[in-house]
N, C-alpha and C positions, 0 to 999 in steps of 0.2 A: 475568208469571211470578214466583212467590214465590222470593226469593233464598235461597240456602244461606249458612250462616255463613262469614265471611271466613277463619276459622281453618283451614278446609279447604284454603285456598290456600297455607298455610305449609309444606306437605310433600307429596311425591308419594305415589301409591299404593304400598303395600308391594310391594317388588320381586318376591317370590315369587308374589304374587297375579297380577300382570300377566304374569309368565313362564309360569305355568300356563295362563292364558287364551290366550296366543299359541300355545303348544304344542298345545292342544286344537283351536284353529282350523286349524292346519296339518294335524293328523291328519284332521280332517273333510274338508279340501280334497283331500288326497292319498290318503287311505285307508291310509296307512302309519303305524304306531305310532312315537311319539317315544321315544328313549332319554333318560330324564330324569336327568341328572347334576347338576342344579342345587340340589336341596334336600337338607339333611342329615337325612333321615328314615330311621331304621334299618330295613332290610329283613331283618336277621338276627332270627329269631324269639325271643321271650322264653323263659326257662327254663320247662319244663312244671311244675316244682315251684311256681313263682310263679303261673302261670295257674290251677292247681288251687286255690290259696289264694284267688284272686279269685273263682272260681266259687262257692266255699263262702261267701265274704263277702257275695256278692250275695243269698244266701238268708237272710241275717240280717235280721230285721224292722227293725232300726235303720238299715239302708241306705236306707230310703225316707223317713226323717225328715230335717228340716233338721239338718245336722251341727253347727251352732253355730259360733261364731267362734273360731278358734285351733285348737290341736292337741288331739287326744285324749290321754289319759294314756299309752296304749300307744305312740302315734307319738312323743310327746315323749321318753319314756324310751329308745326305740329310736334316735332321732337323737342324743341325748346320749351313749348308749353307743357309737354308730358314730364320732362325732367324737373320743371319748376313745381308742378303739382305733386308728382310722385316722391321726389327727393328734396325739394326746396333747393335745387341747384340751378344757378343761372348760367345759361350758355349763350355765347355769341355765334353768329352764323359761320365764322371761320374756325369754330371749335367743334364742328361736326362734319361727318361724311357718311353717305349711304354706302352699304356694302352688299355684295351678292351672297348674303348669308354670313353668319358669324365666322365660319371657317375661312372665308375670303380674307377677313382681317387677320386671323391667326396666321395664315400661310404667308401673307405678304409683309407682316410686321418685321420679321428678321431682315428683309431687304431694306426696309425703311430705317431701322434702328441699330443694326449690327454690321460690323465689318467682317470680311473673311478673316477667320482666326479669332474674332471676338467671341466672348463667352456669354451664353444665355442660360440663366438659372430657370429650371423647370421643376414642377412638383413631381414627386414619386411616392405613391401612384398619381398619375395625371393624364390628361387628355393626350393621346398619341400625336395629334397634329401640332402640338408644341415642339415636337422633336424632329419629325421627318423633314419639313420644309427648311428648318434651320440647318440641318446637316446638308441638304441639297444645295444650299446657298453658301456653304463653306464656313458656317459658324461652328463653335464648339459648345456642345450641350453639357451642362453641369447639373445633375439632379440634386435636389434637396429633399429630405425625407419628410413624409407625413406619417409618423410612426403609429402602428397599431396600438401600442401601449398608451398613447395620448389621444386615442379615438380619432386618429388621422387629422389632428389639428397641426397647424404649422408652428414651428419653434423659431422665433426671431433670432435667438442666439446662434442656432445652427445655420440659419441662412447667412448671417453676417460672416461666419467663419468660411463660407463657401465663396464669398465675394473676393475677387482678386483685382489687380490693376487692369486686367483684360475684360472684366465684367462690364457689359453694356446694357443688359436688359434682364428684368425679373418678371416672370409670369406668375400671377396669382389667380386662382379660380375657386370661387365659392358662390352659391352652392356648388359643390364639387362634382365633377365627372372624373372618376367613377364612384366616389364614396358616398355622395349625398350629404357630406358634412357641411355645416354652415358656419358663418362668422358674424361677429357683431361689429358695429361701427367702432367701438372702443378697441377691438382687436386689429382693426385696419390702421389705426392711427400710428402705431410704432412702425408699421411697414412703410408708410409714406415717409416718416421721419428718417428711417434707415436709408431709403433711396435718395433722399435729399443729402444726407450725411456723406454717402458714398458716391454721389453724383452719377447715378444710373437711372435709366428709365424703368417705370413700373407700368405694366399692362395688366389690367384687371379684366378677366373674362367673366362677365356677369350674365351669361346666356340664359341661366336658369333663375333669374331674379324673381320672376312671377310664378314659378313652380315650387311652392313651399307649403308646409303643413303645420298643423297644431299651433296656429297663431304666430308662427315665426314670420317676420317681415325682413326681406333682404335689404341691406344698405347699398348705396353707391359709394365707391371709393372717393368720388368727387365731393362727397359730403365732408370729408376730412379737410379742415382749414389748410389752405396752401397746396392741396393735392395737385392742382393744375400745373404747378411748377415742374412736376416730374411724371405725371400720370395721364394715361388715357384708359378709357373703358370701352369694352366691346359689348354690344347688345344684339339681341336676335328676336325676330318675329317667329322663328320656327316652332319653339315650344310655347311661347307666350300666346300665340293665336292659332296653333296647329297649321302653320304655313310652311312646314319644312320643305316641301317640294318646290315652293316658289322662290326660294333663295333670297331672303331679305334680311338685312341687318344694318348695324350702324357702328361707327366709332365716334367717341366724343372725348373732349379733354384738351390737353396741351396743344395750342395752335401750331407750334412747330412740328409736332409729331403728325398732326392731321395733315399739314401741308406736305410732309415727307411721304406719308402714306398715299396721298392723292397723286403725287408725282410718280411714285412707283406704279400705282394702278393704272395711270394713264398709258403706260406701256403694255398693259396686259388685257384691258377690256375697255368698253366704251360706255360704262356706267350702268346704273340700275334703271330699268325701263320706266318710261313715263307712267304706264298703267299701274305698275307695282308701287311706284312712289305715290300715286293717287290713293291706292288701297292703303298703304302704310300711313299716310297722313290722316285718312278717315279713321282707321282703326285706333290710332293713338289718341284721337280727339273724341271718339265715340265709344267708350268702353262698354262692352256687353257684360255687365257684372253677373247676371244670372247664368249666362253661358259659362263664364270663367269659374264660377262657384261649382257648377255641375261638372265641369271638367276635372277640377281638383278633387271633388268627391269621388269621381270614377277612378282616378288614379289611386286614391287612398284605398278604395275597395279592392282593386286588383293587387295593390301592394300587399295587403293583408293576406289575400288568398295565396299568393306566391310565397310569401314569408312563411306561412304555416306549412306549405308543402315542402319547401326546401329544408326547413328546420326538421321536419319529420324524416327527411332523408339523411340527416346527420350533419348538415351544415350549420355554422354558427353565424347569426346575423344580428347586428345592432341596428335598431330602427334609426331612421334619419329624418330630418326636417326639410330636405330640399332635393331637387332634381328628380330623375325618373328611374333610379336604379337601386337595387339591393346589392350591397357589397358583402359577399358571403364567403366565409372561411371554409375551405374544403375539409373533409374528414382526413384524419391522420393516415388512413390506409392508402391514400393516393400520394404519389411522389411530388406532384406539382399540379398547377391549374390546367396545363395543357392536357395532361393525362386524364384529369377528371372531366374536362369538357369533351374530349374525344370519346370517353366511355359513355357519357350522357347522350351524346349524339347517336352513337351506335346502338345503345340499348333502349333508349326511350324516344329517339328522334326529336330531342329538344336541343336547341342550339343556344349556348351562352358564350360569353366572351371570356377567355382565359385572362386572369388578372395580370399575368406577365406582360400582356400587351400594353399595360399602363405603367410599366417600370418594374425594376427588380423587387421593389417592396410589395408587389402584388402577386408574387409567385405562388402563394398559398390561398389566393382568393379567386373568385369568379364574379363577373358583373352580370346581373340579371335585370333586364329591362321590363318594367311594368307598364310601359306605354304601348306594348304589343297587344295584338288582338288575342285574347285567351278564351274566346267563345267556346271553342272545341277542346278545351284543356283536358276534360275528363278522359278523352280517348288516349291520352298520352300517359296517364297515371298507372 
């Protein structure tokens, strides 16, 4: 038998791929549909204003040509304007790059910023895509804890202790996937300072910047004075506009990092399509505020419903001000989150994500997505 490369043994299958397969298998065996609360895929439909723009953009002959590498002029100008309006951050055209979704930036960043054997600091619990691609590319992943006792906030002292001579990159993500925890601009300042002091890159995953509640407004790391010396930020249209299936995002910040990322991506794809860049440029410059407010209201409604149900089932949940998830502590009667999730799937046909998928610090938690369609929730209770 022809062997497969050993690098595939360095990381497990992506958690949401295996969860989906298990759910489909159970559906086939039982004939009963699974209620999928595992994936943060928005079911709230996009603004019709934006979908009309996309329909028209598809008719443009340029949409069927290679888009070229980098941003169109319209997309670049729109993103520059949006950052100025939203964060009062000034960008140059060589400080931005369009992505095929935020995960595109996450998965390619280790190739751009870390050597084989170089260390990458990742949050625990944290987004699984911070880990798998880094291991695939030969980097060393070093988790830093977001402890339950501090409500899953980061500890700058603990992070500094994890930095070694081999550390090249620090990942930070707020609003957090999976915990929903948020951060202030004042709390971002010492992180930027630490990366400058230690001469390491900072990549800030801000994919949930516009999915926030109760008056909280997400900052950009680039608002910190001097942040561009060490930092880049990833943004996404997926949750912000319910465009998850279109795969649209961006990277902004340090021009050397942007150039390195562009160089890496030139070997993997041929850029974000012209029609999607047209849509992105329009969406950034034509905010549909009523639609966005209605979307946030709907997420809050579903969050409360699911919070009440899972709390009544014995889980402990702290409310959060960002993202699309409940980070729920399982009852003591279960050994770990995998056991709880498996039992819930078998007994109630409800699929949630075991917290251990997000790191060792999540072993007694599950992630519950309230972006899912819960129209038929009653039949699962």
